[in-house]
Phi, psi and omega in degrees: 000135184283168184298316175306312181304310181301311185286336178304313181301315180295316182295320183295318181299312178298319175300318183291329175292325177288327180293313181305309181300320176296322179296315176300311181292344177266355181298132175281335180276159181305134174241134177316132180308325183295318179292326174292317176302316181294316181302315183294321178295321180294314177299324172302319179296316182298313182302320183293340182262037177299149170296171175245151179229136173232133182229131181231128174291148176266130182112218183301141183294129181229059192300313184293316180301316181297321179297318179296322177303311175296318179301317180295321177301311180290328168301314175301311183300314179297322176298321186278350181227065181286158187270325182270149183301311181311304178299322182294317182291317178300314178295320177296322177296318181292320180294328179293335181263337185247137178306136178273099181292331180302328184296343182277349176286127178283133176242115175258127178257123179055039186210149178244117178294160180300135175100356174253118183258143172236122179212120184054036174091005182242150181251148170209156179257119177300135180299135181093352180284159180276026192234147168226127183279114185269312184189174179254141176228141174230122178245124185236138178294161174305162181302137176058031176217183179220167179241154175289145183298326182289325179295321178296319179294317181297322180291323179292331172296321179289320181295321181299323179297314178296331178278358187080020189251167179226000179224139176230125170265129189209155171227141172284155180251121176053053188267159169248195181298320187241352183228163174207160172286341183166207180196152174238152181182182175232152177257134180238150165255116181232151170283093188293340176297337182251013178281118178242112184285347178283341182254020176283155182241146180282153178160140180282143174297121192280048167218160183237151178281000000 
């Protein structure tokens, strides 16, 4: 059995406990205090096992600005994944009333949009294309664990927003059908009115974790 398959079982077990805890905290009906305490402790443990994210701007060094992008992303992540029942319910109510801007971010898996060139491991933007290359991102699962591919895509969308982008080109790292150790990719700012998904080209992102 390969590593992703082995870790998938462990991650699935941990994920089921985290999902159960979140469900208990979101219950409208009365829940026994001991169950609420257990759910809060489980979610706290889940939060402690966060993934890691590295963002690096392309071009002139912007170390402080890149650090701020990651800090804003994790602040948003903490808000979206509260540990207490009250905060959990409030966040779900807020999300129900607030448009999810992250869903507007386009995510391309193993693909390059028209105007983005890849040659010998290097990316370039073709003159006149509707894209601007903002930065490179690496997302890694917690130690000895994996993340669902959907969670990785969702989190890259939120990271792109904090970086000022609206398109992510990415490749999963050591993935199975549903899980991966992480992802590598690039964040773009693009004119989506000129974005033609029919003209994308296949290709792996040329960086490694």
